[in-house]
GULUM-750392 format. One record per atom (N, C-alpha, C): chain; atom name; x, y, z. Coordinates in Angstrom, 3 decimals. Last residue first. Layout:
REM residues N
+--------+-------+----------+----------+----------+
! chaine ! atome !        u !        v !        w !
+--------+-------+----------+----------+----------+
!      A !    CA !        X !        Y !        Z !
...
+--------+-------+----------+----------+----------+
***
This chain:
REM residues 100
+--------+-------+----------+----------+----------+
! chaine ! atome !        u !        v !        w !
+--------+-------+----------+----------+----------+
!      A !     N !   23.196 !   86.219 !   22.438 !
!      A !    CA !   24.243 !   85.523 !   23.217 !
!      A !     C !   23.763 !   84.276 !   23.872 !
!      A !     N !   22.092 !   86.575 !   19.136 !
!      A !    CA !   21.701 !   86.387 !   20.508 !
!      A !     C !   22.802 !   85.644 !   21.271 !
!      A !     N !   23.265 !   88.935 !   16.904 !
!      A !    CA !   23.370 !   87.562 !   17.328 !
!      A !     C !   22.986 !   87.460 !   18.797 !
!      A !     N !   21.390 !   91.185 !   14.902 !
!      A !    CA !   22.127 !   90.928 !   16.166 !
!      A !     C !   22.113 !   89.450 !   16.489 !
!      A !     N !   21.767 !   90.956 !   11.377 !
!      A !    CA !   20.954 !   91.038 !   12.563 !
!      A !     C !   21.806 !   90.665 !   13.742 !
!      A !     N !   22.573 !   92.756 !    8.388 !
!      A !    CA !   22.873 !   91.799 !    9.460 !
!      A !     C !   21.932 !   91.985 !   10.605 !
!      A !     N !   22.451 !   94.426 !    6.188 !
!      A !    CA !   21.279 !   93.614 !    6.476 !
!      A !     C !   21.516 !   92.572 !    7.559 !
!      A !     N !   24.346 !   96.225 !    5.598 !
!      A !    CA !   24.584 !   94.862 !    5.120 !
!      A !     C !   23.415 !   93.959 !    5.427 !
!      A !     N !   23.422 !   98.579 !    6.715 !
!      A !    CA !   23.775 !   98.586 !    5.303 !
!      A !     C !   23.911 !   97.180 !    4.740 !
!      A !     N !   23.157 !   97.887 !    9.393 !
!      A !    CA !   21.980 !   98.249 !    8.648 !
!      A !     C !   22.221 !   98.175 !    7.129 !
!      A !     N !   25.864 !   97.494 !    9.982 !
!      A !    CA !   24.915 !   96.407 !   10.177 !
!      A !     C !   23.658 !   96.657 !    9.373 !
!      A !     N !   26.915 !  100.011 !    9.588 !
!      A !    CA !   27.369 !   98.887 !    8.766 !
!      A !     C !   26.359 !   97.755 !    8.798 !
!      A !     N !   25.563 !  101.388 !   11.615 !
!      A !    CA !   25.435 !  101.798 !   10.195 !
!      A !     C !   25.854 !  100.709 !    9.285 !
!      A !     N !   26.498 !  100.039 !   13.847 !
!      A !    CA !   25.049 !   99.982 !   13.520 !
!      A !     C !   24.849 !  100.369 !   12.112 !
!      A !     N !   29.152 !  100.879 !   13.702 !
!      A !    CA !   28.853 !   99.418 !   13.600 !
!      A !     C !   27.352 !   99.253 !   13.244 !
!      A !     N !   28.935 !  103.633 !   14.079 !
!      A !    CA !   29.530 !  103.109 !   12.852 !
!      A !     C !   29.157 !  101.648 !   12.666 !
!      A !     N !   27.714 !  103.756 !   16.664 !
!      A !    CA !   27.016 !  104.317 !   15.495 !
!      A !     C !   27.583 !  103.742 !   14.182 !
!      A !     N !   29.744 !  102.638 !   18.205 !
!      A !    CA !   28.458 !  101.997 !   18.160 !
!      A !     C !   27.670 !  102.481 !   16.972 !
!      A !     N !   31.755 !  104.603 !   17.812 !
!      A !    CA !   31.954 !  103.219 !   17.379 !
!      A !     C !   30.661 !  102.512 !   17.249 !
!      A !     N !   30.560 !  106.842 !   19.008 !
!      A !    CA !   30.850 !  106.850 !   17.593 !
!      A !     C !   31.111 !  105.439 !   17.020 !
!      A !     N !   30.525 !  105.951 !   21.678 !
!      A !    CA !   29.275 !  106.311 !   20.992 !
!      A !     C !   29.470 !  106.289 !   19.489 !
!      A !     N !   33.222 !  105.716 !   22.218 !
!      A !    CA !   32.365 !  104.528 !   22.216 !
!      A !     C !   31.065 !  104.784 !   21.476 !
!      A !     N !   33.887 !  108.448 !   22.009 !
!      A !    CA !   34.522 !  107.477 !   21.140 !
!      A !     C !   33.684 !  106.231 !   21.064 !
!      A !     N !   32.413 !  109.690 !   24.034 !
!      A !    CA !   32.097 !  109.989 !   22.637 !
!      A !     C !   32.731 !  108.978 !   21.675 !
!      A !     N !   32.688 !  107.090 !   26.484 !
!      A !    CA !   32.302 !  108.445 !   26.055 !
!      A !     C !   31.967 !  108.552 !   24.592 !
!      A !     N !   35.349 !  104.630 !   26.094 !
!      A !    CA !   34.102 !  105.164 !   26.665 !
!      A !     C !   33.769 !  106.523 !   26.041 !
!      A !     N !   37.609 !  102.135 !   26.507 !
!      A !    CA !   36.903 !  102.917 !   25.480 !
!      A !     C !   35.567 !  103.348 !   26.074 !
!      A !     N !   40.195 !  102.331 !   28.872 !
!      A !    CA !   38.896 !  101.807 !   28.521 !
!      A !     C !   38.245 !  102.712 !   27.506 !
!      A !     N !   42.892 !  103.168 !   28.812 !
!      A !    CA !   42.434 !  102.210 !   29.843 !
!      A !     C !   41.090 !  101.562 !   29.479 !
!      A !     N !   43.136 !  104.692 !   26.547 !
!      A !    CA !   44.218 !  103.769 !   26.882 !
!      A !     C !   43.854 !  102.793 !   27.991 !
!      A !     N !   41.394 !  106.579 !   25.699 !
!      A !    CA !   40.934 !  105.220 !   25.610 !
!      A !     C !   42.014 !  104.245 !   26.005 !
!      A !     N !   42.661 !  108.992 !   25.647 !
!      A !    CA !   41.666 !  108.813 !   26.682 !
!      A !     C !   41.133 !  107.360 !   26.710 !
!      A !     N !   44.059 !  108.867 !   23.253 !
!      A !    CA !   44.771 !  108.676 !   24.511 !
!      A !     C !   43.882 !  108.418 !   25.650 !
!      A !     N !   41.882 !  109.493 !   21.545 !
!      A !    CA !   42.550 !  108.170 !   21.473 !
!      A !     C !   43.299 !  107.896 !   22.783 !
!      A !     N !   41.269 !  112.124 !   22.332 !
!      A !    CA !   40.246 !  111.076 !   22.381 !
!      A !     C !   40.873 !  109.696 !   22.397 !
!      A !     N !   43.721 !  113.395 !   21.828 !
!      A !    CA !   43.181 !  113.348 !   23.211 !
!      A !     C !   42.137 !  112.266 !   23.324 !
!      A !     N !   43.916 !  113.186 !   18.964 !
!      A !    CA !   44.896 !  112.539 !   19.875 !
!      A !     C !   44.356 !  112.390 !   21.286 !
!      A !     N !   40.685 !  112.608 !   17.469 !
!      A !    CA !   41.872 !  113.387 !   17.794 !
!      A !     C !   42.751 !  112.702 !   18.805 !
!      A !     N !   39.468 !  110.449 !   14.957 !
!      A !    CA !   39.527 !  110.785 !   16.360 !
!      A !     C !   40.794 !  111.637 !   16.579 !
!      A !     N !   37.309 !  110.089 !   12.196 !
!      A !    CA !   38.584 !  110.567 !   12.706 !
!      A !     C !   38.442 !  110.897 !   14.188 !
!      A !     N !   35.752 !  107.232 !   10.757 !
!      A !    CA !   35.681 !  108.471 !   11.561 !
!      A !     C !   37.101 !  108.818 !   12.019 !
!      A !     N !   33.878 !  105.237 !    8.377 !
!      A !    CA !   35.102 !  105.706 !    9.083 !
!      A !     C !   34.857 !  106.997 !    9.855 !
!      A !     N !   32.807 !  102.424 !    6.579 !
!      A !    CA !   32.478 !  103.581 !    7.366 !
!      A !     C !   33.739 !  103.994 !    8.107 !
!      A !     N !   31.926 !  100.412 !    3.787 !
!      A !    CA !   32.996 !  101.006 !    4.624 !
!      A !     C !   32.448 !  102.218 !    5.348 !
!      A !     N !   31.037 !   97.257 !    2.326 !
!      A !    CA !   30.691 !   98.555 !    2.818 !
!      A !     C !   31.841 !   99.093 !    3.693 !
!      A !     N !   31.741 !   94.642 !    1.736 !
!      A !    CA !   31.748 !   95.614 !    0.688 !
!      A !     C !   31.345 !   97.021 !    1.068 !
!      A !     N !   31.687 !   93.394 !    4.320 !
!      A !    CA !   30.695 !   93.044 !    3.244 !
!      A !     C !   30.624 !   94.132 !    2.196 !
!      A !     N !   33.391 !   96.033 !    5.873 !
!      A !    CA !   32.700 !   94.752 !    6.056 !
!      A !     C !   31.687 !   94.557 !    4.927 !
!      A !     N !   35.705 !   98.070 !    7.291 !
!      A !    CA !   35.273 !   97.535 !    5.993 !
!      A !     C !   34.674 !   96.170 !    6.243 !
!      A !     N !   36.196 !  100.988 !    9.083 !
!      A !    CA !   35.741 !   99.602 !    9.164 !
!      A !     C !   35.237 !   99.209 !    7.779 !
!      A !     N !   38.774 !  103.184 !   10.035 !
!      A !    CA !   37.757 !  102.781 !    9.079 !
!      A !     C !   37.440 !  101.326 !    9.286 !
!      A !     N !   39.936 !  106.026 !   11.711 !
!      A !    CA !   39.716 !  104.617 !   11.812 !
!      A !     C !   38.555 !  104.235 !   10.824 !
!      A !     N !   42.494 !  108.349 !   11.767 !
!      A !    CA !   41.201 !  107.994 !   11.170 !
!      A !     C !   41.064 !  106.525 !   11.214 !
!      A !     N !   44.036 !  110.057 !   14.491 !
!      A !    CA !   44.007 !  109.028 !   13.473 !
!      A !     C !   42.563 !  108.845 !   12.953 !
!      A !     N !   46.064 !  112.830 !   15.551 !
!      A !    CA !   45.125 !  111.752 !   15.817 !
!      A !     C !   45.191 !  110.695 !   14.760 !
!      A !     N !   47.938 !  114.766 !   15.285 !
!      A !    CA !   46.728 !  114.888 !   14.437 !
!      A !     C !   45.700 !  113.829 !   14.802 !
!      A !     N !   50.109 !  113.963 !   16.827 !
!      A !    CA !   49.333 !  115.172 !   17.216 !
!      A !     C !   48.031 !  115.327 !   16.449 !
!      A !     N !   51.766 !  112.008 !   16.131 !
!      A !    CA !   50.487 !  111.560 !   16.669 !
!      A !     C !   49.591 !  112.766 !   17.016 !
!      A !     N !   54.041 !  111.412 !   13.929 !
!      A !    CA !   53.285 !  112.602 !   14.307 !
!      A !     C !   51.904 !  112.208 !   14.810 !
!      A !     N !   55.100 !  108.917 !   13.464 !
!      A !    CA !   56.016 !  109.974 !   13.875 !
!      A !     C !   55.283 !  111.235 !   14.384 !
!      A !     N !   53.000 !  107.340 !   12.562 !
!      A !    CA !   53.709 !  106.965 !   13.787 !
!      A !     C !   54.653 !  108.033 !   14.343 !
!      A !     N !   50.064 !  108.604 !   11.538 !
!      A !    CA !   51.486 !  108.797 !   11.271 !
!      A !     C !   52.265 !  108.448 !   12.518 !
!      A !     N !   47.311 !  106.539 !   10.694 !
!      A !    CA !   47.983 !  107.400 !   11.638 !
!      A !     C !   49.492 !  107.457 !   11.267 !
!      A !     N !   44.714 !  105.222 !    9.679 !
!      A !    CA !   45.752 !  105.991 !    9.007 !
!      A !     C !   46.321 !  106.984 !    9.983 !
!      A !     N !   43.566 !  101.966 !   10.190 !
!      A !    CA !   43.754 !  103.316 !   10.726 !
!      A !     C !   44.874 !  103.987 !    9.920 !
!      A !     N !   41.072 !   99.480 !    9.702 !
!      A !    CA !   42.333 !  100.114 !    9.326 !
!      A !     C !   42.372 !  101.486 !   10.019 !
!      A !     N !   39.644 !   96.429 !   10.038 !
!      A !    CA !   39.732 !   97.719 !   10.661 !
!      A !     C !   41.077 !   98.287 !   10.315 !
!      A !     N !   37.373 !   94.355 !    8.389 !
!      A !    CA !   38.739 !   94.747 !    8.495 !
!      A !     C !   38.751 !   96.190 !    9.089 !
!      A !     N !   34.941 !   92.021 !    9.796 !
!      A !    CA !   35.408 !   93.162 !    8.997 !
!      A !     C !   36.883 !   93.443 !    9.212 !
!      A !     N !   32.057 !   90.254 !   10.136 !
!      A !    CA !   33.487 !   90.156 !   10.171 !
!      A !     C !   33.995 !   91.281 !    9.290 !
!      A !     N !   29.043 !   90.263 !   12.116 !
!      A !    CA !   29.861 !   90.748 !   11.014 !
!      A !     C !   31.325 !   90.453 !   11.215 !
!      A !     N !   27.198 !   89.996 !   14.108 !
!      A !    CA !   27.385 !   88.895 !   13.156 !
!      A !     C !   28.186 !   89.279 !   11.976 !
!      A !     N !   27.186 !   91.812 !   16.051 !
!      A !    CA !   26.256 !   92.065 !   14.922 !
!      A !     C !   26.375 !   90.951 !   13.886 !
!      A !     N !   29.221 !   90.968 !   17.656 !
!      A !    CA !   27.860 !   90.996 !   18.225 !
!      A !     C !   26.788 !   91.199 !   17.165 !
!      A !     N !   31.346 !   91.504 !   15.970 !
!      A !    CA !   31.000 !   90.140 !   16.249 !
!      A !     C !   29.583 !   90.050 !   16.793 !
!      A !     N !   31.477 !   94.298 !   16.141 !
!      A !    CA !   31.155 !   93.661 !   14.884 !
!      A !     C !   30.686 !   92.246 !   15.104 !
!      A !     N !   32.270 !   94.615 !   18.804 !
!      A !    CA !   30.928 !   95.137 !   18.392 !
!      A !     C !   30.536 !   94.474 !   17.056 !
!      A !     N !   34.883 !   93.613 !   18.684 !
!      A !    CA !   33.860 !   92.999 !   19.590 !
!      A !     C !   32.473 !   93.375 !   19.152 !
!      A !     N !   36.059 !   95.416 !   16.901 !
!      A !    CA !   35.920 !   93.997 !   16.509 !
!      A !     C !   34.884 !   93.276 !   17.392 !
!      A !     N !   35.882 !   97.753 !   18.438 !
!      A !    CA !   35.165 !   97.695 !   17.125 !
!      A !     C !   34.988 !   96.219 !   16.746 !
!      A !     N !   37.623 !   97.134 !   20.495 !
!      A !    CA !   36.212 !   97.408 !   20.809 !
!      A !     C !   35.378 !   97.272 !   19.531 !
!      A !     N !   40.005 !   96.969 !   19.081 !
!      A !    CA !   39.470 !   95.774 !   19.770 !
!      A !     C !   38.005 !   95.939 !   20.088 !
!      A !     N !   40.296 !   99.626 !   18.300 !
!      A !    CA !   40.180 !   98.585 !   17.274 !
!      A !     C !   39.594 !   97.331 !   17.893 !
!      A !     N !   40.594 !  100.791 !   20.854 !
!      A !    CA !   39.487 !  101.218 !   19.966 !
!      A !     C !   39.252 !  100.145 !   18.925 !
!      A !     N !   42.978 !   99.576 !   21.710 !
!      A !    CA !   41.716 !   99.302 !   22.426 !
!      A !     C !   40.521 !   99.692 !   21.612 !
!      A !     N !   44.778 !  100.720 !   19.897 !
!      A !    CA !   44.608 !   99.265 !   19.933 !
!      A !     C !   43.287 !   98.880 !   20.641 !
!      A !     N !   44.578 !  103.384 !   20.608 !
!      A !    CA !   44.182 !  102.966 !   19.276 !
!      A !     C !   43.936 !  101.462 !   19.214 !
!      A !     N !   45.632 !  103.225 !   23.256 !
!      A !    CA !   44.260 !  103.701 !   23.022 !
!      A !     C !   43.727 !  103.271 !   21.667 !
!      A !     N !   48.258 !  102.389 !   22.711 !
!      A !    CA !   47.337 !  101.534 !   23.495 !
!      A !     C !   45.877 !  101.917 !   23.268 !
!      A !     N !   49.229 !  104.636 !   21.247 !
!      A !    CA !   49.180 !  103.271 !   20.619 !
!      A !     C !   48.215 !  102.316 !   21.369 !
!      A !     N !   48.894 !  106.642 !   23.245 !
!      A !    CA !   48.232 !  106.731 !   21.950 !
!      A !     C !   48.100 !  105.362 !   21.295 !
!      A !     N !   50.570 !  105.686 !   25.268 !
!      A !    CA !   49.137 !  105.896 !   25.539 !
!      A !     C !   48.366 !  105.944 !   24.243 !
!      A !     N !   53.033 !  105.749 !   23.859 !
!      A !    CA !   52.504 !  104.471 !   24.326 !
!      A !     C !   50.984 !  104.590 !   24.657 !
!      A !     N !   53.306 !  108.437 !   23.479 !
!      A !    CA !   53.166 !  107.590 !   22.269 !
!      A !     C !   52.604 !  106.232 !   22.713 !
!      A !     N !   53.621 !  109.235 !   26.088 !
!      A !    CA !   52.473 !  109.726 !   25.327 !
!      A !     C !   52.222 !  108.856 !   24.135 !
!      A !     N !   56.039 !  107.917 !   26.680 !
!      A !    CA !   54.835 !  107.578 !   27.410 !
!      A !     C !   53.582 !  108.035 !   26.665 !
!      A !     N !   57.762 !  109.219 !   24.905 !
!      A !    CA !   57.545 !  107.792 !   24.738 !
!      A !     C !   56.258 !  107.346 !   25.463 !
!      A !     N !   57.747 !  111.752 !   26.031 !
!      A !    CA !   57.250 !  111.564 !   24.664 !
!      A !     C !   56.941 !  110.100 !   24.383 !
!      A !     N !   59.048 !  111.271 !   28.464 !
!      A !    CA !   57.632 !  111.656 !   28.463 !
!      A !     C !   57.004 !  111.496 !   27.069 !
!      A !     N !   61.628 !  110.663 !   27.614 !
!      A !    CA !   60.846 !  109.661 !   28.273 !
!      A !     C !   59.365 !  110.008 !   28.241 !
+--------+-------+----------+----------+----------+
***
């Protein structure tokens, strides 16, 4: 039972990270594909998340603790890395921020 709960926290955290990335891409006027290479059987290594938009790609690896820490809300170093990746993509593609 405990293993299932940890796996659920990991899956939820990864889902929230991807959702946060999509929201940040929209604010930059970008549409992209978000992929992760995680082994569903072995979550101990964490996962690598990549964003592909307008022919450019950026990615970063998060460890298991970072991902599980995002099961309620994406914050801290993970959020900081997401913002950096999206800004890097935005600068590379020449996008500008969309005014709300």
